[in-house]
BAVEXGU-70432 format. One line per field, with one value per residue (C-alpha): z, y, x; residue number from 1. Coordinates in pm, 1 decimal. Last residue first. Layout:
pz <- Z/...;
py <- Y/...;
px <- X/...;
nr <- NUM/...;
//
This chain:
pz <- 3225.9/3393.3/3205.0/3190.0/3253.4/2924.9/2830.3/2899.4/2705.9/2397.3/2421.4/2455.7/2158.5/1951.1/2034.5/1920.0/1965.4/1593.7/1668.0/1820.8/1513.2/1282.5/1479.7/1485.1/1121.0/997.2/1055.3/1288.6/1364.8/1187.4/1286.5/1481.1/1814.6/1801.5/1569.9/1510.4/1191.1/1190.8/877.5/766.5/1102.5/1290.3/1610.0/1614.9/1920.4/2154.6/2103.6/2306.7/2221.6/1858.8/1565.1/1281.4/908.2/716.1/346.8/267.3/191.2/406.2/696.8/713.9/936.2/1127.1/1233.5/1355.1/1568.9/1704.7/1795.6/1980.0/2165.2/2261.1/2398.0/2622.1/2731.1/2821.8/2588.3/2612.7/2416.0/2145.5/1889.9/1940.3/1621.7/1371.3/1004.1/750.3/375.1/138.6/332.8/408.6/515.7/782.3/903.3/1007.2/1222.7/1353.0/1470.8/1643.1/1811.2/1960.7/2105.5/2260.8/2420.8/2560.3/2714.6/2876.5/2747.9/2905.2/2844.1/2467.7/2404.3/2525.4/2575.9/2411.0/2321.2/2247.6/1902.3/1809.1/2095.5/2250.8/2607.2/2573.4/2550.6/2170.0/2169.9/2381.0/2141.5/1825.0/1941.9/1777.4/1506.5/1234.6/1417.3/1435.9/1062.3/991.9/1223.4/1050.7/705.2/804.9/936.5/594.5/508.4/220.0/473.6/595.1/914.4/1102.9/1017.3/1335.6/1564.2/1428.0/1489.8/1846.1/1907.0/1962.0/2130.6/1947.6/1991.1/1966.7/2038.0/2193.1/2088.8/1723.2/1451.9/1099.4/780.2/465.6/110.1/158.6/318.7/-0.2/-217.5/16.0/9.4/-368.9/-468.5/-608.1/-258.8/-171.2/-422.2/-676.5/-699.7/-552.2/-257.7/-225.0/52.2/-58.3/111.5/292.6/513.4/588.3/601.8/901.1/909.3/570.5/648.5/577.7/765.7/1081.9/1045.7/1047.9/1333.9/1541.7/1544.9/1597.4/1880.5/2140.1/2343.2/2278.9/1962.8/1746.5/1393.3/1244.3/875.0/749.1/386.8/127.5/-101.4/-4.7/274.8/185.6/412.8/433.0/720.6/686.4/1032.5/1168.1/1474.6/1370.4/1616.7/1440.8/1233.2/1503.5/1445.4/1266.4/951.9/718.6/481.8/305.6/76.6/235.8/29.6/74.4/-164.5/-213.3/-342.6/-526.2/-865.5/-822.2/-792.9/-900.9/-621.5/-743.0/-770.8/-869.8/-818.5/-1118.9/-924.7/-622.8/-312.4/-51.2/301.2/533.6/715.8/503.1/792.2/650.3/813.6/1154.0/1113.1/970.9/1301.1/1511.7/1288.9/1306.4/1684.9/1714.8/1468.4/1659.5/1978.6/1792.6/1683.6/2030.6/2149.3/1882.1/1978.9/2339.7/2243.6/1971.9/2232.1/2448.7/2145.7/2026.5/2367.7/2377.4/2087.6/2169.8/2520.3/2381.2/2113.1/2374.4/2567.7/2234.2/2146.8/2482.1/2417.3/2061.8/2187.8/2437.2/2149.9/2123.7/2111.5/2347.3/2608.0/2852.1/2592.9/2526.4/2896.7/2933.5/2657.6/2794.6/3143.8/3041.4/2761.8/2976.3/3246.0/2991.8/2850.6/3202.9/3273.6/2956.2/3067.6/3406.4/3238.4/3015.0/3324.9/3484.7/3173.8/3166.6/3527.7/3565.7/3213.1/3301.0/3625.6/3452.0/3190.5/3466.1/3643.8/3336.3/3337.4/3710.4/3670.6/3385.1/3591.5/3884.0/3664.9/3551.0/3910.2/4028.7/3757.4/3888.4/4243.6/4132.2/3962.7/4291.9/4493.0/4256.2/4224.6/4405.6/4168.0/4040.5/4052.1/3818.9/3594.8/3573.8/3477.9/3162.1/2922.1/3186.4/3248.6/2885.3/2804.7/3118.7/3056.7/2689.1/2767.4/3043.5/2813.4/2543.5/2796.8/2927.2/2587.4/2529.5/2869.4/2793.8/2471.2/2664.3/2906.7/2623.2/2454.5/2783.3/2834.7/2490.6/2438.8/2779.9/2722.9/2377.0/2503.0/2789.3/2553.2/2296.9/2568.7/2712.6/2361.5/2306.9/2609.5/2400.9/2163.7/2364.6/2332.8/1961.0/1915.8/2100.0/1855.6/1551.6/1636.7/1455.0/1144.9/1358.2/1582.4/1287.5/1120.5/1443.8/1498.7/1143.5/1165.5/1500.1/1362.5/1062.0/1293.8/1508.8/1205.3/1072.8/1417.4/1440.5/1099.6/1171.6/1513.2/1593.7/1375.7/1140.8/1386.4/1645.3/1444.1/1524.2/1895.0/1834.5/1593.9/1866.6/2125.2/1921.4/1660.9/1784.1/2147.6/2047.7/1885.3/2217.6/2397.2/2149.2/2230.7/1921.3/1857.6/1828.9/1662.9/1358.0/1335.6/1290.2/938.8/880.7/704.5/1027.2/1102.9/761.5/783.5/1130.8/1015.6/718.4/936.7/1195.0/919.9/773.0/1107.0/1225.2/898.2/938.9/1301.4/1215.5/920.9/1136.5/1407.3/1149.3/1019.7/1354.9/1511.8/1211.0/1181.2/1547.6/1519.2/1216.2/1401.8/1715.0/1506.9/1324.0/1657.5/1767.6/1444.7/1476.0/1828.5/1714.4/1422.8/1654.4/1882.0/1579.3/1460.6/1807.6/1859.9/1512.5/1602.0/1941.5/1799.2/2110.6/1924.4/2167.8/2203.7/1833.3/1702.2/1916.8/2139.9/1860.7/1629.6/1901.4/1983.6/1612.2/1586.2/1899.5/1746.6/1407.2/1553.6/1592.4/1238.4/1059.4/1248.5/1246.0/866.6/858.5/1064.0/837.2/530.6/682.6/782.8/431.0/284.6/504.9/400.5/33.5/96.5/261.3/33.4/23.7/400.3/421.0/143.1/329.9/604.1/358.3/235.5/589.1/680.5/379.7/458.6/821.6/1055.2/1247.0/1549.9/1618.6/1973.5/2047.9/2378.9/2683.4/2986.7/3323.1/3611.8;
py <- 3262.4/3497.4/3714.2/3727.0/3359.0/3317.8/3050.7/3288.0/3563.5/3342.6/3232.8/3600.0/3693.7/3422.5/3538.7/3894.6/4188.5/4186.4/4272.3/3931.0/3773.4/3963.6/3852.3/3485.5/3480.7/3498.7/3347.3/3417.7/3279.7/2946.5/2758.2/2443.3/2609.2/2829.2/2776.3/2993.5/2916.8/3007.0/3077.0/3038.0/2877.5/3025.3/3088.5/2729.7/2584.6/2878.3/2830.4/2513.1/2323.5/2275.5/2113.6/2115.5/2084.5/2045.5/2050.8/1907.0/1991.7/2304.2/2118.0/1873.3/2041.9/2240.3/1919.4/1765.5/2068.3/2088.6/1720.8/1752.4/2062.6/1883.1/1594.4/1834.1/2021.4/1706.7/1527.4/1478.5/1777.7/1754.3/1571.2/1795.3/1635.7/1663.0/1606.0/1586.0/1567.5/1465.6/1141.9/1039.0/679.5/677.5/1012.1/874.4/584.4/807.3/1058.8/782.2/675.0/1024.2/1002.9/664.3/808.3/1103.9/877.9/664.6/319.7/-22.9/-5.7/31.8/-75.7/-427.9/-458.4/-242.2/-531.5/-405.0/-512.6/-151.5/-140.7/-485.1/-356.2/16.1/267.9/248.5/362.5/669.5/776.2/711.5/942.6/1266.6/1292.1/1287.0/1007.9/800.8/848.2/724.9/426.6/324.5/368.6/154.4/-117.9/-130.1/-35.9/-258.6/-525.4/-325.0/-511.7/-202.8/-39.3/167.9/-76.1/-368.0/-183.8/-98.9/-464.0/-632.1/-575.2/-286.8/87.8/337.9/700.4/926.0/1280.4/1190.6/1182.8/1145.1/1107.6/1133.0/1037.8/663.0/749.8/886.3/606.1/338.0/504.0/517.6/877.8/1031.3/1076.2/1316.3/1567.5/1663.1/2011.8/1924.4/1758.6/1878.9/1854.4/1944.8/2058.4/1849.2/1540.8/1475.1/1109.9/980.8/817.3/982.9/1115.2/1469.9/1393.0/1294.5/1574.7/1838.7/1657.0/1708.6/2084.3/2084.7/2338.1/2064.0/2175.5/2542.5/2661.9/2631.8/2514.1/2558.4/2579.8/2505.0/2555.4/2314.7/2354.2/2617.5/2526.5/2662.7/2729.5/2680.4/2524.9/2559.2/2430.3/2150.5/1966.6/1935.1/1756.9/1640.0/1364.2/1246.4/1252.7/1583.3/1737.4/2032.3/2149.0/2482.3/2428.2/2282.6/2300.7/2119.6/2163.5/1907.0/1982.6/2274.9/2112.4/1999.8/1630.2/1473.2/1226.4/870.3/566.0/764.4/570.9/429.2/213.2/450.7/280.6/200.2/341.6/78.5/88.8/-185.8/-413.2/-749.5/-909.9/-777.2/-912.6/-1226.2/-1290.9/-1226.2/-1445.4/-1722.3/-1700.8/-1728.0/-2018.0/-2187.9/-2155.8/-2316.5/-2605.5/-2650.6/-2671.2/-2927.3/-3117.1/-3166.6/-3295.0/-3497.8/-3663.3/-3765.6/-3900.8/-4080.6/-4258.4/-4359.5/-4604.1/-4759.0/-4854.2/-4979.6/-5184.8/-5362.1/-5477.1/-5562.8/-5791.6/-5968.7/-6032.5/-6154.3/-6389.9/-6544.0/-6641.7/-6527.6/-6710.2/-6975.4/-6888.4/-6829.9/-6611.5/-6412.3/-6355.4/-6254.3/-6000.6/-5833.7/-5766.3/-5724.3/-5480.8/-5287.5/-5257.7/-5154.4/-4884.4/-4759.5/-4756.0/-4552.9/-4305.6/-4280.9/-4233.2/-3961.3/-3785.5/-3818.1/-3652.0/-3366.0/-3249.2/-3213.7/-3071.1/-2803.5/-2722.1/-2695.8/-2461.8/-2246.5/-2249.2/-2084.7/-1809.6/-1755.0/-1744.0/-1493.5/-1275.4/-1303.2/-1200.2/-890.2/-795.3/-884.8/-663.1/-368.9/-451.3/-473.0/-134.5/18.4/-154.6/-49.5/310.9/469.5/768.2/692.6/318.8/328.6/585.5/371.7/71.6/232.7/-41.5/-307.4/-154.7/-148.3/-499.0/-644.1/-477.4/-575.1/-935.0/-950.2/-806.9/-1064.1/-1348.9/-1208.1/-1240.3/-1589.3/-1705.5/-1548.6/-1746.7/-2064.7/-1999.2/-1939.7/-2263.2/-2456.2/-2385.7/-2463.8/-2770.0/-2911.0/-2868.9/-3027.9/-3315.1/-3395.0/-3395.9/-3616.8/-3861.7/-3886.8/-3942.3/-4221.1/-4428.8/-4646.5/-4709.7/-5009.8/-5192.5/-5112.1/-5264.4/-5581.5/-5624.8/-5554.9/-5824.9/-5854.1/-5649.9/-5384.5/-5364.4/-5366.9/-5080.0/-4885.7/-4927.0/-4815.5/-4512.1/-4413.3/-4457.0/-4242.4/-3969.7/-3996.9/-3963.9/-3662.0/-3500.3/-3571.0/-3420.1/-3110.6/-3036.2/-3194.3/-3069.2/-2856.6/-2678.8/-2697.1/-2428.3/-2185.7/-2194.4/-2114.0/-1838.8/-1689.7/-1706.2/-1560.0/-1297.6/-1225.7/-1208.0/-969.5/-752.1/-738.1/-643.8/-360.9/-203.0/-96.0/262.7/445.0/133.5/193.1/556.4/435.6/317.0/-54.4/-222.3/-358.3/-538.2/-704.2/-845.7/-976.3/-1136.3/-1307.0/-1443.6/-1564.8/-1732.4/-1904.5/-2036.4/-2145.9/-2332.6/-2506.5/-2596.9/-2737.3/-2938.9/-3079.5/-3174.8/-3358.1/-3555.8/-3642.9/-3746.1/-3958.7/-4121.5/-4222.6/-4340.2/-4553.3/-4719.7/-4785.5/-4913.5/-5153.9/-5285.0/-5338.8/-5519.9/-5739.0/-5837.5/-5919.1/-6124.7/-6306.0/-6392.6/-6500.2/-6738.2/-6882.6/-6939.5/-7096.3/-7338.1/-7413.2/-7499.4/-7582.5/-7529.8/-7266.9/-7106.1/-7083.9/-7032.3/-6817.1/-6672.4/-6593.3/-6459.9/-6226.2/-6106.2/-6044.1/-5844.0/-5647.7/-5556.1/-5447.2/-5132.7/-4964.2/-5032.7/-4836.5/-4510.4/-4554.3/-4566.9/-4248.2/-4072.4/-4201.3/-4082.3/-3736.9/-3709.4/-3806.3/-3555.5/-3282.3/-3374.6/-3357.6/-3029.7/-2859.9/-2554.3/-2550.0/-2541.7/-2161.8/-2125.2/-2371.3/-2113.1/-1869.8/-2142.2/-2218.0/-1853.0/-1795.1/-2101.9/-2008.7/-2298.5/-2375.3/-2253.5/-1928.6/-1823.2/-1458.8/-1342.8/-1280.6/-1167.4/-1257.9/-1028.1;
px <- 3966.7/4216.4/4461.9/4841.8/4894.3/5077.5/4829.6/4542.8/4720.1/4739.3/4376.8/4270.0/4485.7/4322.8/3969.9/4026.2/4265.1/4345.2/4707.8/4763.1/4606.2/4840.1/5144.4/5056.8/4957.5/4600.0/4257.0/3968.8/3622.4/3649.3/3336.0/3257.6/3190.7/3502.6/3795.9/4103.9/4291.8/4661.3/4861.0/5221.0/5302.7/5600.4/5403.7/5285.7/5463.5/5398.4/5025.1/5036.8/4720.9/4805.2/4635.1/4885.2/4824.8/5147.9/5234.6/5574.8/5937.4/5977.7/5824.9/6116.3/6375.7/6115.5/5946.2/6272.2/6360.4/6007.4/6020.1/6351.0/6232.2/5914.5/6118.1/6314.5/6001.8/5812.1/5579.2/5204.2/5077.1/5342.1/5128.6/4826.4/4690.8/4973.5/4899.6/5183.3/5123.8/5405.4/5463.5/5825.6/5748.8/6022.4/5889.5/5552.0/5671.2/5954.3/5695.9/5497.9/5821.6/5851.6/5501.4/5572.8/5884.1/5688.7/5426.4/5693.7/5773.9/5712.4/5335.4/5374.7/5012.5/5105.8/5480.8/5749.3/5980.0/6333.1/6452.8/6534.4/6785.2/6815.5/6803.5/6723.0/7008.0/7005.8/6644.1/6727.8/7003.9/6805.2/6527.0/6639.5/6374.3/6639.8/6824.6/6507.1/6446.5/6801.5/6756.8/6435.0/6586.4/6885.4/6654.7/6490.6/6132.5/6015.2/5924.4/5624.7/5529.2/5415.4/5752.8/5777.6/5599.4/5800.7/6129.5/6028.1/5957.6/5622.8/5288.2/5125.5/5167.9/4883.2/4969.7/4708.3/4803.9/4800.9/5065.2/4930.6/5135.0/4927.0/5022.3/4969.8/4636.3/4484.6/4620.3/4484.5/4142.6/4129.6/4093.3/3774.0/3624.8/3909.4/3774.4/4041.8/4193.8/4531.1/4359.0/4001.3/3742.1/3390.4/3071.1/2814.0/2784.4/3149.6/3253.3/3447.9/3790.4/3816.2/4166.1/4044.4/3721.9/3908.9/4164.5/3890.3/3720.3/4034.1/3977.5/3599.9/3554.7/3521.8/3822.9/3897.1/4063.9/4369.4/4438.6/4784.3/4864.2/5213.7/5307.8/5444.2/5142.6/4884.2/4638.9/4295.4/3999.8/3624.0/3426.9/3048.7/2963.1/3180.1/3049.0/2685.3/2452.9/2137.0/2297.9/2542.0/2917.7/2861.1/3007.5/2958.5/3231.4/3177.5/3477.3/3791.9/4111.6/4440.2/4734.4/5008.4/5358.9/5526.8/5544.2/5187.4/5148.4/4820.3/4742.1/4785.0/4558.7/4250.2/3929.7/3749.3/3503.6/3520.2/3659.8/3400.8/3425.7/3287.2/2957.5/2807.7/2720.8/2625.8/2930.8/2820.1/2467.3/2624.9/2799.0/2490.4/2271.7/2530.2/2548.5/2169.8/2167.6/2449.7/2247.0/1957.8/2174.6/2316.8/1955.9/1877.6/2191.7/2080.8/1736.3/1907.5/2128.4/1835.8/1648.8/1961.2/1988.4/1621.6/1634.7/1972.6/1862.6/1532.0/1707.9/1920.2/1614.2/1453.0/1746.0/1710.8/1340.2/1409.1/1680.1/1438.2/1211.2/852.1/515.2/649.3/384.6/669.7/842.5/525.1/468.4/829.8/781.1/469.1/595.4/961.2/871.3/628.0/892.9/1155.8/925.6/857.0/1230.6/1290.7/1023.7/1196.7/1534.7/1387.8/1256.6/1601.5/1747.8/1500.1/1513.4/1891.5/1904.4/1649.8/1831.4/2168.8/2020.6/1870.4/2205.6/2356.2/2094.5/2146.7/2523.9/2504.3/2274.0/2515.7/2810.9/2628.4/2544.8/2894.8/3041.4/2841.5/2951.8/3315.9/3275.9/3161.9/3434.5/3712.8/3593.7/3887.3/3899.6/4250.1/4190.1/3890.3/4059.3/4374.9/4163.4/4026.2/4135.1/4070.3/3728.7/3617.0/3738.6/3579.0/3241.9/3228.8/3319.4/3057.7/2789.2/2864.9/2861.0/2530.8/2364.9/2500.3/2369.0/2031.3/2023.0/2100.3/1813.8/1568.6/1674.6/1652.6/1285.2/1145.8/1363.3/1273.1/898.9/924.5/1142.7/903.0/603.2/781.1/886.6/535.6/395.0/657.7/554.9/320.3/610.9/736.7/404.6/392.5/738.6/634.8/351.4/572.2/825.1/1161.9/1075.8/909.6/1218.1/1458.7/1273.7/1251.7/1626.1/1708.2/1477.0/1627.5/1980.8/1894.4/1769.9/2083.2/2307.0/2118.6/2137.3/2509.6/2582.9/2375.4/2522.2/2859.4/3147.3/2939.5/2709.7/2987.8/3168.7/2886.4/2961.6/3328.3/3221.1/3003.3/3283.1/3567.2/3479.6/3126.9/3240.7/3519.2/3253.5/3068.3/3390.6/3455.0/3120.2/2921.3/2812.0/3145.8/3284.5/3064.1/3178.5/3535.1/3465.0/3469.4/3763.2/3913.1/3586.9/3563.4/3914.2/3834.0/3508.7/3673.9/3954.0/3702.9/3499.5/3802.6/3930.4/3582.6/3525.0/3859.6/3781.1/3438.6/3570.9/3851.4/3603.0/3389.6/3687.3/3846.9/3516.8/3419.3/3761.8/3754.8/3392.5/3478.5/3766.4/3560.1/3269.1/3498.6/3624.3/3261.6/3178.1/3488.4/3388.2/3033.5/3167.1/3407.4/3115.8/2908.9/3184.3/3240.8/2869.2/2843.7/3121.7/2968.2/2624.6/2423.4/2094.2/1963.0/2306.3/2399.8/2047.4/1819.6/2091.0/2337.3/2065.5/1942.5/2295.4/2361.5/2036.7/2124.7/2464.5/2330.2/2170.9/2514.4/2640.7/2366.2/2405.1/2782.5/2775.0/2565.4/2829.9/3107.8/2916.1/2867.0/3232.5/3342.0/3097.5/3246.5/3600.8/3502.7/3318.4/3616.1/3639.7/3255.6/3207.5/3236.4/2982.8/2759.5/2715.2/2559.8/2326.5/2205.7/2162.2/1938.4/1730.1/1677.8/1767.4/1453.1/1258.3/1440.5/1361.5/1280.1/1426.6/1213.5/1409.6/1264.5/1359.5;
nr <- 591/590/589/588/587/586/585/584/583/582/581/580/579/578/577/576/575/574/573/572/571/570/569/568/567/566/565/564/563/562/561/560/559/558/557/556/555/554/553/552/551/550/549/548/547/546/545/544/543/542/541/540/539/538/537/536/535/534/533/532/531/530/529/528/527/526/525/524/523/522/521/520/519/518/517/516/515/514/513/512/511/510/509/508/507/506/505/504/503/502/501/500/499/498/497/496/495/494/493/492/491/490/489/488/487/486/485/484/483/482/481/480/479/478/477/476/475/474/473/472/471/470/469/468/467/466/465/464/463/462/461/460/459/458/457/456/455/454/453/452/451/450/449/448/447/446/445/444/443/442/441/440/439/438/437/436/435/434/433/432/431/430/429/428/427/426/425/424/423/422/421/420/419/418/417/416/415/414/413/412/411/410/409/408/407/406/405/404/403/402/401/400/399/398/397/396/395/394/393/392/391/390/389/388/387/386/385/384/383/382/381/380/379/378/377/376/375/374/373/372/371/370/369/368/367/366/365/364/363/362/361/360/359/358/357/356/355/354/353/352/351/350/349/348/347/346/345/344/343/342/341/340/339/338/337/336/335/334/333/332/331/330/329/328/327/326/325/324/323/322/321/320/319/318/317/316/315/314/313/312/311/310/309/308/307/306/305/304/303/302/301/300/299/298/297/296/295/294/293/292/291/290/289/288/287/286/285/284/283/282/281/280/279/278/277/276/275/274/273/272/271/270/269/268/267/266/265/264/263/262/261/260/259/258/257/256/255/254/253/252/251/250/249/248/247/246/245/244/243/242/241/240/239/238/237/236/235/234/233/232/231/230/229/228/227/226/225/224/223/222/221/220/219/218/217/216/215/214/213/212/211/210/209/208/207/206/205/204/203/202/201/200/199/198/197/196/195/194/193/192/191/190/189/188/187/186/185/184/183/182/181/180/179/178/177/176/175/174/173/172/171/170/169/168/167/166/165/164/163/162/161/160/159/158/157/156/155/154/153/152/151/150/149/148/147/146/145/144/143/142/141/140/139/138/137/136/135/134/133/132/131/130/129/128/127/126/125/124/123/122/121/120/119/118/117/116/115/114/113/112/111/110/109/108/107/106/105/104/103/102/101/100/99/98/97/96/95/94/93/92/91/90/89/88/87/86/85/84/83/82/81/80/79/78/77/76/75/74/73/72/71/70/69/68/67/66/65/64/63/62/61/60/59/58/57/56/55/54/53/52/51/50/49/48/47/46/45/44/43/42/41/40/39/38/37/36/35/34/33/32/31/30/29/28/27/26/25/24/23/22/21/20/19/18/17/16/15/14/13/12/11/10/9/8/7/6/5/4/3/2/1;
//
């Protein structure tokens, strides 16, 4: 199947100026690289002229001293070219790498500021491609692309000028093959650009596929889907291979065609030039110089054909990168945002007023939710899967923005607080715990140097996990591996509690935090929670109803609405939805 992808024909002006902003800190280095490239473009064509002068004067006149002087001059010129080329490659490569570093840093900082809803719609593997592969491609625009093309163009102009100055008739003979070269380059450019863009597209899809399947590998193995997923990957991989082979095929055709055209030009040159030499209307040195000029003339054209395609790939990568950077799906801080939550003497109060929310516009998850959590009390939320429990915590943390209604903390809408201020006051423990590669201490403090080792150990003792940590090799310096792979699910859950408790937030949110722990770990967590709940407001989403019987109030949700509310005992007496859930868990009724 042929995939048609639009081809940008030139570097868009807006994109060009945006890219130059990243070059600005290194403009002196960039100018140095440009000047060195232009110097090479002028130095290279001087060699044929020196050879011509040597043959026509030193050799023809038998002037040994002049021959020696010109030979040394040619050697010195070549050594100078080597030195300039070294400096040029080092300078332009340094600019490209520095630009790539800054752009990748900017992109990463932008990505981690986006709201979670953005990542619901964009595969993580595709974003990884933007941050790594696309930026790598774009860096070549500065280290090889624009500078090299400018240098090659100047070299072509210099060579043509020297050729016309040396012998304009012979130059016109050589240029008769130029239309063939232009046609071949245009066809090649058109074909290979599309193939390269398909390669970039399939690289992005491969990265997304690999990232998704490694993350969910246990599901693939559990359901014995290895062969099926391998076939799907093979299909993607085959498309990438075919697109890449297309580029190889175009190059394998183009360069031999250029060699044939070059050979034709050489044949015309030898045919016409030797006749002129025999007729003594041209010197032998001029003929030799033109043979060298032709080699130099066609080499930049071949390189520019390659660089123009690299340039267009860089344009595609740049447009992809800036499309992500232009995404405004982040939660902006209000211009005069509050930097502190007004503290009531009794703590923090939560209030939801007719809150409406949906992950998709036409699919509401929360429907007119209203409730109040008094300061330093515990409110539990229960209900079937998909009833909207976790969505309440998502909008309270502003991971997602609610579409209607108001959410208040101590009488102020959460949108009036600076985001950092809001989250500094909230401690969240989720069912799926995220740990990073590093030590236990690093995962608890998350790099916050203001949290001492003593504070970490004290919080661990309060939760009841200090004993198991001390049994690990290295204790708090034990490396947990990627995503905490070396720890059990229950241990990861307990560490998440320590991560929250060490910061002592006034508002505690638990999202089925005991769902994945065993009975012994659950007992430890319940003991720790009860010890601190009297000092803070808590909102708990619970699957096990036995864990929230002491809550000050329980909200029962069904299909995005609160259908019941009260204490454990009052809800049992109500003979409603909550009692049915409770009896189901007790095994006293059937679903």
